[in-house]
MITI-777964 format. One record per atom (N, C-alpha, C, O): residue number from 1; residue in one letter; atom name; x, y, z. Coordinates in steps of 0.2 Angstrom, whole numbers, padded with zeros to 4 digits. Layout:
N
+-----+------+------+-------+-------+-------+
!  nr ! rest ! atom !    c1 !    c2 !    c3 !
+-----+------+------+-------+-------+-------+
! NUM !    a !   CA !     X !     Y !     Z !
...
+-----+------+------+-------+-------+-------+
end
This chain:
75
+-----+------+------+-------+-------+-------+
!  nr ! rest ! atom !    c1 !    c2 !    c3 !
+-----+------+------+-------+-------+-------+
!   1 !    m !    N !  0290 !  0055 !  0331 !
!   1 !    m !   CA !  0292 !  0048 !  0331 !
!   1 !    m !    C !  0285 !  0045 !  0331 !
!   1 !    m !    O !  0280 !  0047 !  0334 !
!   2 !    v !    N !  0284 !  0040 !  0327 !
!   2 !    v !   CA !  0277 !  0036 !  0327 !
!   2 !    v !    C !  0280 !  0029 !  0326 !
!   2 !    v !    O !  0283 !  0027 !  0322 !
!   3 !    k !    N !  0278 !  0024 !  0330 !
!   3 !    k !   CA !  0279 !  0017 !  0330 !
!   3 !    k !    C !  0271 !  0014 !  0330 !
!   3 !    k !    O !  0267 !  0014 !  0334 !
!   4 !    l !    N !  0271 !  0010 !  0324 !
!   4 !    l !   CA !  0264 !  0007 !  0323 !
!   4 !    l !    C !  0265 !  0000 !  0322 !
!   4 !    l !    O !  0270 ! -0003 !  0320 !
!   5 !    s !    N !  0259 ! -0003 !  0325 !
!   5 !    s !   CA !  0259 ! -0011 !  0324 !
!   5 !    s !    C !  0259 ! -0013 !  0317 !
!   5 !    s !    O !  0262 ! -0019 !  0316 !
!   6 !    n !    N !  0256 ! -0010 !  0313 !
!   6 !    n !   CA !  0256 ! -0012 !  0306 !
!   6 !    n !    C !  0259 ! -0007 !  0301 !
!   6 !    n !    O !  0259 ! -0001 !  0303 !
!   7 !    p !    N !  0262 ! -0009 !  0295 !
!   7 !    p !   CA !  0264 ! -0004 !  0291 !
!   7 !    p !    C !  0259 !  0002 !  0290 !
!   7 !    p !    O !  0253 !  0001 !  0291 !
!   8 !    i !    N !  0262 !  0008 !  0288 !
!   8 !    i !   CA !  0257 !  0014 !  0288 !
!   8 !    i !    C !  0253 !  0014 !  0281 !
!   8 !    i !    O !  0247 !  0017 !  0281 !
!   9 !    g !    N !  0255 !  0010 !  0276 !
!   9 !    g !   CA !  0251 !  0009 !  0269 !
!   9 !    g !    C !  0250 !  0015 !  0265 !
!   9 !    g !    O !  0245 !  0015 !  0261 !
!  10 !    v !    N !  0253 !  0020 !  0266 !
!  10 !    v !   CA !  0252 !  0026 !  0262 !
!  10 !    v !    C !  0259 !  0029 !  0260 !
!  10 !    v !    O !  0264 !  0027 !  0263 !
!  11 !    s !    N !  0260 !  0034 !  0256 !
!  11 !    s !   CA !  0266 !  0037 !  0254 !
!  11 !    s !    C !  0268 !  0044 !  0256 !
!  11 !    s !    O !  0273 !  0047 !  0255 !
!  12 !    s !    N !  0262 !  0046 !  0259 !
!  12 !    s !   CA !  0263 !  0053 !  0262 !
!  12 !    s !    C !  0257 !  0054 !  0268 !
!  12 !    s !    O !  0252 !  0052 !  0268 !
!  13 !    v !    N !  0260 !  0059 !  0272 !
!  13 !    v !   CA !  0256 !  0060 !  0278 !
!  13 !    v !    C !  0257 !  0068 !  0280 !
!  13 !    v !    O !  0261 !  0071 !  0277 !
!  14 !    d !    N !  0253 !  0070 !  0284 !
!  14 !    d !   CA !  0253 !  0076 !  0286 !
!  14 !    d !    C !  0255 !  0077 !  0294 !
!  14 !    d !    O !  0251 !  0073 !  0298 !
!  15 !    i !    N !  0260 !  0081 !  0297 !
!  15 !    i !   CA !  0259 !  0081 !  0304 !
!  15 !    i !    C !  0255 !  0088 !  0306 !
!  15 !    i !    O !  0256 !  0093 !  0303 !
!  16 !    n !    N !  0251 !  0088 !  0309 !
!  16 !    n !   CA !  0246 !  0093 !  0311 !
!  16 !    n !    C !  0248 !  0095 !  0318 !
!  16 !    n !    O !  0249 !  0091 !  0322 !
!  17 !    i !    N !  0249 !  0101 !  0319 !
!  17 !    i !   CA !  0250 !  0105 !  0325 !
!  17 !    i !    C !  0243 !  0109 !  0327 !
!  17 !    i !    O !  0241 !  0112 !  0322 !
!  18 !    t !    N !  0240 !  0108 !  0333 !
!  18 !    t !   CA !  0235 !  0111 !  0336 !
!  18 !    t !    C !  0236 !  0114 !  0342 !
!  18 !    t !    O !  0238 !  0111 !  0347 !
!  19 !    d !    N !  0234 !  0120 !  0342 !
!  19 !    d !   CA !  0235 !  0124 !  0350 !
!  19 !    d !    C !  0230 !  0121 !  0354 !
!  19 !    d !    O !  0224 !  0120 !  0352 !
!  20 !    k !    N !  0231 !  0119 !  0360 !
!  20 !    k !   CA !  0226 !  0115 !  0365 !
!  20 !    k !    C !  0222 !  0120 !  0367 !
!  20 !    k !    O !  0216 !  0120 !  0368 !
!  21 !    e !    N !  0225 !  0126 !  0369 !
!  21 !    e !   CA !  0220 !  0131 !  0372 !
!  21 !    e !    C !  0214 !  0134 !  0367 !
!  21 !    e !    O !  0209 !  0134 !  0370 !
!  22 !    t !    N !  0216 !  0135 !  0361 !
!  22 !    t !   CA !  0211 !  0137 !  0357 !
!  22 !    t !    C !  0209 !  0132 !  0352 !
!  22 !    t !    O !  0204 !  0134 !  0349 !
!  23 !    g !    N !  0211 !  0127 !  0351 !
!  23 !    g !   CA !  0209 !  0121 !  0346 !
!  23 !    g !    C !  0210 !  0124 !  0339 !
!  23 !    g !    O !  0207 !  0121 !  0334 !
!  24 !    k !    N !  0214 !  0129 !  0338 !
!  24 !    k !   CA !  0214 !  0130 !  0331 !
!  24 !    k !    C !  0221 !  0127 !  0329 !
!  24 !    k !    O !  0226 !  0126 !  0332 !
!  25 !    a !    N !  0221 !  0125 !  0322 !
!  25 !    a !   CA !  0228 !  0122 !  0319 !
!  25 !    a !    C !  0233 !  0128 !  0318 !
!  25 !    a !    O !  0231 !  0133 !  0316 !
!  26 !    v !    N !  0238 !  0127 !  0321 !
!  26 !    v !   CA !  0244 !  0131 !  0320 !
!  26 !    v !    C !  0248 !  0130 !  0315 !
!  26 !    v !    O !  0250 !  0135 !  0311 !
!  27 !    d !    N !  0250 !  0124 !  0312 !
!  27 !    d !   CA !  0254 !  0122 !  0306 !
!  27 !    d !    C !  0253 !  0115 !  0304 !
!  27 !    d !    O !  0249 !  0111 !  0307 !
!  28 !    t !    N !  0255 !  0114 !  0298 !
!  28 !    t !   CA !  0254 !  0107 !  0296 !
!  28 !    t !    C !  0260 !  0106 !  0291 !
!  28 !    t !    O !  0262 !  0111 !  0288 !
!  29 !    f !    N !  0264 !  0101 !  0292 !
!  29 !    f !   CA !  0270 !  0099 !  0289 !
!  29 !    f !    C !  0269 !  0093 !  0285 !
!  29 !    f !    O !  0268 !  0087 !  0288 !
!  30 !    p !    N !  0269 !  0093 !  0278 !
!  30 !    p !   CA !  0269 !  0087 !  0275 !
!  30 !    p !    C !  0274 !  0082 !  0274 !
!  30 !    p !    O !  0280 !  0085 !  0273 !
!  31 !    f !    N !  0275 !  0075 !  0274 !
!  31 !    f !   CA !  0280 !  0072 !  0274 !
!  31 !    f !    C !  0279 !  0066 !  0269 !
!  31 !    f !    O !  0274 !  0063 !  0268 !
!  32 !    t !    N !  0284 !  0063 !  0265 !
!  32 !    t !   CA !  0284 !  0058 !  0262 !
!  32 !    t !    C !  0287 !  0051 !  0266 !
!  32 !    t !    O !  0293 !  0052 !  0268 !
!  33 !    v !    N !  0283 !  0047 !  0265 !
!  33 !    v !   CA !  0284 !  0040 !  0269 !
!  33 !    v !    C !  0284 !  0034 !  0264 !
!  33 !    v !    O !  0281 !  0035 !  0259 !
!  34 !    q !    N !  0287 !  0029 !  0266 !
!  34 !    q !   CA !  0286 !  0023 !  0263 !
!  34 !    q !    C !  0280 !  0018 !  0265 !
!  34 !    q !    O !  0278 !  0018 !  0271 !
!  35 !    s !    N !  0276 !  0016 !  0262 !
!  35 !    s !   CA !  0270 !  0012 !  0263 !
!  35 !    s !    C !  0272 !  0007 !  0268 !
!  35 !    s !    O !  0267 !  0005 !  0273 !
!  36 !    s !    N !  0278 !  0004 !  0268 !
!  36 !    s !   CA !  0280 ! -0002 !  0271 !
!  36 !    s !    C !  0282 !  0000 !  0278 !
!  36 !    s !    O !  0282 ! -0005 !  0283 !
!  37 !    w !    N !  0283 !  0006 !  0280 !
!  37 !    w !   CA !  0286 !  0008 !  0286 !
!  37 !    w !    C !  0281 !  0007 !  0291 !
!  37 !    w !    O !  0275 !  0007 !  0290 !
!  38 !    d !    N !  0283 !  0005 !  0298 !
!  38 !    d !   CA !  0279 !  0004 !  0304 !
!  38 !    d !    C !  0282 !  0009 !  0310 !
!  38 !    d !    O !  0279 !  0010 !  0315 !
!  39 !    y !    N !  0289 !  0012 !  0308 !
!  39 !    y !   CA !  0293 !  0016 !  0313 !
!  39 !    y !    C !  0295 !  0023 !  0308 !
!  39 !    y !    O !  0298 !  0022 !  0303 !
!  40 !    i !    N !  0292 !  0028 !  0311 !
!  40 !    i !   CA !  0294 !  0034 !  0306 !
!  40 !    i !    C !  0295 !  0040 !  0311 !
!  40 !    i !    O !  0291 !  0042 !  0315 !
!  41 !    h !    N !  0301 !  0043 !  0310 !
!  41 !    h !   CA !  0304 !  0049 !  0313 !
!  41 !    h !    C !  0303 !  0054 !  0309 !
!  41 !    h !    O !  0304 !  0054 !  0303 !
!  42 !    f !    N !  0301 !  0060 !  0312 !
!  42 !    f !   CA !  0299 !  0066 !  0307 !
!  42 !    f !    C !  0304 !  0072 !  0310 !
!  42 !    f !    O !  0304 !  0073 !  0316 !
!  43 !    d !    N !  0308 !  0074 !  0305 !
!  43 !    d !   CA !  0312 !  0080 !  0307 !
!  43 !    d !    C !  0310 !  0086 !  0304 !
!  43 !    d !    O !  0305 !  0086 !  0300 !
!  44 !    d !    N !  0313 !  0091 !  0307 !
!  44 !    d !   CA !  0311 !  0098 !  0305 !
!  44 !    d !    C !  0303 !  0100 !  0306 !
!  44 !    d !    O !  0300 !  0104 !  0303 !
!  45 !    v !    N !  0301 !  0097 !  0312 !
!  45 !    v !   CA !  0294 !  0100 !  0314 !
!  45 !    v !    C !  0296 !  0105 !  0319 !
!  45 !    v !    O !  0300 !  0104 !  0324 !
!  46 !    e !    N !  0293 !  0111 !  0318 !
!  46 !    e !   CA !  0295 !  0117 !  0322 !
!  46 !    e !    C !  0289 !  0119 !  0326 !
!  46 !    e !    O !  0283 !  0119 !  0324 !
!  47 !    f !    N !  0291 !  0121 !  0332 !
!  47 !    f !   CA !  0285 !  0125 !  0336 !
!  47 !    f !    C !  0288 !  0132 !  0338 !
!  47 !    f !    O !  0293 !  0133 !  0341 !
!  48 !    k !    N !  0284 !  0137 !  0335 !
!  48 !    k !   CA !  0287 !  0144 !  0335 !
!  48 !    k !    C !  0286 !  0147 !  0342 !
!  48 !    k !    O !  0289 !  0152 !  0343 !
!  49 !    e !    N !  0281 !  0145 !  0345 !
!  49 !    e !   CA !  0279 !  0148 !  0352 !
!  49 !    e !    C !  0279 !  0143 !  0357 !
!  49 !    e !    O !  0276 !  0138 !  0356 !
!  50 !    p !    N !  0281 !  0145 !  0363 !
!  50 !    p !   CA !  0279 !  0140 !  0370 !
!  50 !    p !    C !  0272 !  0139 !  0369 !
!  50 !    p !    O !  0268 !  0143 !  0367 !
!  51 !    g !    N !  0270 !  0133 !  0372 !
!  51 !    g !   CA !  0263 !  0132 !  0374 !
!  51 !    g !    C !  0262 !  0125 !  0374 !
!  51 !    g !    O !  0267 !  0121 !  0372 !
!  52 !    k !    N !  0255 !  0122 !  0375 !
!  52 !    k !   CA !  0253 !  0116 !  0374 !
!  52 !    k !    C !  0250 !  0114 !  0368 !
!  52 !    k !    O !  0245 !  0117 !  0365 !
!  53 !    y !    N !  0252 !  0109 !  0365 !
!  53 !    y !   CA !  0249 !  0107 !  0358 !
!  53 !    y !    C !  0248 !  0100 !  0357 !
!  53 !    y !    O !  0251 !  0095 !  0360 !
!  54 !    k !    N !  0243 !  0098 !  0353 !
!  54 !    k !   CA !  0241 !  0092 !  0350 !
!  54 !    k !    C !  0245 !  0091 !  0344 !
!  54 !    k !    O !  0244 !  0095 !  0340 !
!  55 !    v !    N !  0249 !  0085 !  0343 !
!  55 !    v !   CA !  0252 !  0084 !  0338 !
!  55 !    v !    C !  0249 !  0077 !  0335 !
!  55 !    v !    O !  0249 !  0072 !  0339 !
!  56 !    s !    N !  0246 !  0078 !  0328 !
!  56 !    s !   CA !  0243 !  0072 !  0325 !
!  56 !    s !    C !  0247 !  0071 !  0319 !
!  56 !    s !    O !  0250 !  0075 !  0316 !
!  57 !    c !    N !  0247 !  0064 !  0317 !
!  57 !    c !   CA !  0250 !  0062 !  0311 !
!  57 !    c !    C !  0244 !  0059 !  0307 !
!  57 !    c !    O !  0241 !  0054 !  0309 !
!  58 !    l !    N !  0242 !  0062 !  0302 !
!  58 !    l !   CA !  0237 !  0060 !  0297 !
!  58 !    l !    C !  0237 !  0058 !  0290 !
!  58 !    l !    O !  0241 !  0061 !  0287 !
!  59 !    k !    N !  0234 !  0053 !  0288 !
!  59 !    k !   CA !  0234 !  0051 !  0281 !
!  59 !    k !    C !  0231 !  0056 !  0277 !
!  59 !    k !    O !  0228 !  0060 !  0280 !
!  60 !    k !    N !  0231 !  0058 !  0271 !
!  60 !    k !   CA !  0229 !  0062 !  0267 !
!  60 !    k !    C !  0222 !  0062 !  0266 !
!  60 !    k !    O !  0219 !  0067 !  0264 !
!  61 !    d !    N !  0218 !  0057 !  0269 !
!  61 !    d !   CA !  0211 !  0056 !  0268 !
!  61 !    d !    C !  0209 !  0058 !  0275 !
!  61 !    d !    O !  0203 !  0058 !  0276 !
!  62 !    g !    N !  0213 !  0061 !  0279 !
!  62 !    g !   CA !  0211 !  0063 !  0286 !
!  62 !    g !    C !  0211 !  0058 !  0292 !
!  62 !    g !    O !  0209 !  0060 !  0298 !
!  63 !    t !    N !  0213 !  0052 !  0290 !
!  63 !    t !   CA !  0213 !  0046 !  0295 !
!  63 !    t !    C !  0219 !  0048 !  0300 !
!  63 !    t !    O !  0224 !  0048 !  0298 !
!  64 !    v !    N !  0217 !  0048 !  0305 !
!  64 !    v !   CA !  0222 !  0048 !  0312 !
!  64 !    v !    C !  0227 !  0043 !  0312 !
!  64 !    v !    O !  0224 !  0038 !  0314 !
!  65 !    v !    N !  0233 !  0043 !  0311 !
!  65 !    v !   CA !  0237 !  0038 !  0312 !
!  65 !    v !    C !  0240 !  0038 !  0319 !
!  65 !    v !    O !  0241 !  0032 !  0322 !
!  66 !    a !    N !  0241 !  0043 !  0322 !
!  66 !    a !   CA !  0243 !  0044 !  0329 !
!  66 !    a !    C !  0243 !  0050 !  0331 !
!  66 !    a !    O !  0245 !  0055 !  0327 !
!  67 !    s !    N !  0242 !  0052 !  0338 !
!  67 !    s !   CA !  0242 !  0058 !  0340 !
!  67 !    s !    C !  0244 !  0059 !  0348 !
!  67 !    s !    O !  0244 !  0054 !  0352 !
!  68 !    g !    N !  0247 !  0065 !  0350 !
!  68 !    g !   CA !  0249 !  0065 !  0357 !
!  68 !    g !    C !  0250 !  0072 !  0358 !
!  68 !    g !    O !  0249 !  0076 !  0353 !
!  69 !    e !    N !  0251 !  0074 !  0364 !
!  69 !    e !   CA !  0251 !  0081 !  0367 !
!  69 !    e !    C !  0259 !  0082 !  0369 !
!  69 !    e !    O !  0262 !  0078 !  0372 !
!  70 !    v !    N !  0260 !  0089 !  0368 !
!  70 !    v !   CA !  0267 !  0091 !  0370 !
!  70 !    v !    C !  0267 !  0098 !  0373 !
!  70 !    v !    O !  0262 !  0101 !  0371 !
!  71 !    e !    N !  0272 !  0099 !  0377 !
!  71 !    e !   CA !  0271 !  0106 !  0380 !
!  71 !    e !    C !  0278 !  0110 !  0378 !
!  71 !    e !    O !  0283 !  0107 !  0380 !
!  72 !    i !    N !  0278 !  0114 !  0376 !
!  72 !    i !   CA !  0285 !  0118 !  0373 !
!  72 !    i !    C !  0285 !  0124 !  0379 !
!  72 !    i !    O !  0281 !  0128 !  0379 !
!  73 !    t !    N !  0291 !  0124 !  0382 !
!  73 !    t !   CA !  0293 !  0130 !  0386 !
!  73 !    t !    C !  0298 !  0134 !  0384 !
!  73 !    t !    O !  0303 !  0132 !  0381 !
!  74 !    s !    N !  0297 !  0140 !  0386 !
!  74 !    s !   CA !  0303 !  0145 !  0384 !
!  74 !    s !    C !  0310 !  0143 !  0387 !
!  74 !    s !    O !  0310 !  0139 !  0392 !
!  75 !    k !    N !  0316 !  0146 !  0385 !
!  75 !    k !   CA !  0322 !  0144 !  0387 !
!  75 !    k !    C !  0322 !  0148 !  0394 !
!  75 !    k !    O !  0328 !  0147 !  0397 !
+-----+------+------+-------+-------+-------+
end
């Protein structure tokens, strides 16, 4: 989920997942959005393994819209 102070201004973004330990990209999920949206919820983002990750929302030109860290634990 991303809450912005201004509309996103683009029609597509990528959610990029990077392994915090290795710094390597694990997965990228493309999403279609509305340029007027300032609140976006992303469904179907999957973490395949437990670990600590940096998750970033990127415009197609590489501009970082938002990023944060998440820890996935095993059941």
